[in-house]
N, C-alpha and C positions, 0 to 999 in steps of 0.2 A: 509235164515232160517226163520221159522215161528215166528210170533209175539205172545205175550201172548194172545191177542185178538183172533187170528186165532186158537190157541190151545183150547181156551174156546169154540169156535164154533165146533171143532171136538168132544170135550167131550159131549157137549149138543146134538149133532147129534147122537152120540153113544147111548145116553140115551133117544132118541126120544123126545127131548124137545128143546125149544129155550133158548138162553142164558138169555133172560128176565125173564124166569120162575125161575131163581136162584137168582134174585135180590129181597131181602126181606126188609121190613121196609120202612121207609121214613125219610127224613131230616137227622138229626144227628144220627139216629138209623139205617139208611140204610146200608145194607151189601150185597156184592156180594159173594154168596156161592161158585161159581166156582173159583173166585180169592182166596178165603180163602182155598179151596181145593188144589189149585196149590201151594200156599205158604206152606201149611202143608206137601205136598208131598216132596217139596225140603228140608224142615227142617228134615223130617224123614231120608233123605239121609245124610244130614250133621251130624246127630247124630251117624251114623254108620261108617263114614269114614272121614278122614281129607283130603278134596279136596284141591289140590294145588291152585286153583283159589281163595280160601278163606284164603290164607296165606299172612301175611304181618307183618311189624315191627312197634313198637311204643316204647314209653319211659315214665318213671316216674322220676320226681325230688323228691328224697326221703331224708328226714331229720329225720328219726326215727319214731317210732310209727306205728300203723296199717294204712294200705292204701289199698283201693280197687283195684283189678287187672283187673276188667272187662272193665274199661274205661281209657286206657292210652292216652297220647297225640300221635297221629299218625304222622308218617313222611309224609304220604300222605293219602288222603281219610278220611273216617269215618267208624263207625261201633262199635259193641259191641263184646268183646272178648268171644269166646266159650271156649277156653282152651289155656294155655300158653305152648308151646312146649319146649322152652329153655329160661333161664334167663341169663343175662350178666350184668357185671358192666363195664361201659366205663372208662378205666383207663387213656386214652389219647384222647384228643379232647372233644367236647361237642355236643349238639343236632344240632348245625348248620352244623356239618360235615355230616349230613344225616344218613340214615339207616346203611350204611356200611363204612362210611368214617373215623370213629375213630378206636381206638384199644379197643376191647371188650374182657373181660375175662369171661369165662363161670362160672356161679355160680351153686352150687349144691342146690337142693330144697328138703325139707322134710316137712311133715305135723306137726302141733302142737301136735297131738297125738303121733307121732313117737318121737318127741323131749321129750315129757313128759315120755314116756317109757324108753328112754335112760337115763334120769336123775334119774328116779325111780330105775333103775337097778344099776346105779352108787352109789346111796345112800345106797342101801342094800349091795352092795359089800364092801363099805367103812366102814359101821357101826361097824362091829366086830373089826376093827383096832383102834377104839376109845372107850375105856371102859367107859368113862364118858358120852357117848352119846348113845341114842337108834337110833336116826337119825342124819344125818349130819346137822349142823346148817347152815342157809342161809348165815350167815356172813362168812362162810368158803368155799364158792364156788370159790376157786381160780382156776387158769388155769390148775393146775395139776389134779384137780378133775372135770374138764369140759369134759364130754364125747364127745363133738364136738371139743375139743382141741383149742378152741377160733378161729377156722377157720370160714370164712365167709360163711353163709348159708342163703338161702331164706326160711323162715318158712311160710307155708300156713295155714291159719285158715279160713275155709269157703271161702267166696269170697274176703278175705283180705290177706295181706301178711305183714311181717316185716323182717328186716335183723338182723341176729344173728352174732356176739354179738351186742347188742343194742348200738346205738351211735346217737348223734345229728348232726354228720358231714353230710354235703350235698353230696349226691351221685346221679349219673345219672344211672338209672337202665334201660337197654334195654331189651325188650321182643320180642321174635319170636313167633307169635301167629297164631291161626286159629280163624277167626271171623264169626259171623252169617251174612249170605248174607242178604242184605236189602230186605224187602218184596216188591213184585211187587204191584203196585197201578194203573197202566194204561195198556190199551190194546195194546199200540204201542211199549212196551218194548221188546228188544231182548238182549241176553247176552250169556255167555258161556253155561248156562243151556239149553236155547232154541236151541242152535246150536248143542250141543253134547248129551243132555239127553231128547230130545222131546218125545221119545217113553216111557221112564220111567215116565215123567211128565203126559202124557196122561193116562197111565194105572193106576198109583197111584192116580191121581186126580179123576178118575172114581170110584175107591174104596172109596175115601173120600166122594165124592158126594153121593154115594149110602148110606153111613152111616148117612150122614146129613139129607137126604130126605126120607130114607127108601123106595127108588124107585128102583125096579129091572126090567130090560127090559124083556118083555115076547116075545117069538117067538113060532113057531109051535111045538117045542120040549119042551116047558115049559119055566120057568123063567131062565134066564142066571145068573149064579153066578158072583159076582164081579171078575175082572181079577187079583186076588191076586198073583197067580203063575207067570203070565206074567209080573206083576210089579216087582216082586222079581228078575226074570231073567233079566229084563232090567236094574235094579239097579246093579246087579252083573256085567253086561257087562260095565256099566258106571264106576264102581269102577276099573275094570281091565284096562279100557282105561286110567284112570287117573294115575294108577300105572305105566303102560307101558310108558306113555309120560313124567313121571317125575322121580320118584325113581327107576322104573323098569330097566332103562338102566344104572344105576350108580353102579359101583363095586369099592370097596376100597381095594387096595393092600398094603401090607407092603412095606415100602421104604428100 
């Protein structure tokens, strides 16, 4: 498989330049525009599809209050969460049992806005039954008037979460996530992307490099447009490959 450095050479050759032409600045301000273009290309793909290679599990030790969900403790590796696919509470075992060694119960997740709407609707439905109140008093939020029925939910508020009903009890929250792939920083790097998505990386990075430098390659027929259509087609093929090799072959039958 090609290395990141070799892919950079292909991109520069396509644009009739050398890779050194895309290194700008000096010292702490030096930046490799081709490396930036390749990282941007990969991120554009990650934004459109949940690639299996970017999926892994982590956990939070939660004791009430708001907690950020972007940086769990990982069972292996490192990274920043892009999205949480599924939330669990570990009801048997602890973090030493690993990603799949304990007994994990799936938790339902809602947003803070959804929770507020549910409570607002409950308040308006209840109010006519209480002639001495225009709105339900906070002190009367008993289980029978809880629209979530005091069941355990993960409530999402921006990049934070908390557990409903609120409690200071220690809980181990497991998350099944998709994380941002670490940016490439060296020319010798190879990975799943360079093995399976090299055509997409080349085409999309050419598009990115064109936008950064405003350089369009000329030929006898005039200036060549950036290969946007070719990049989109290569990305569609890469996404289909990922689906076929993971979820595409899985079918769930009723028992």
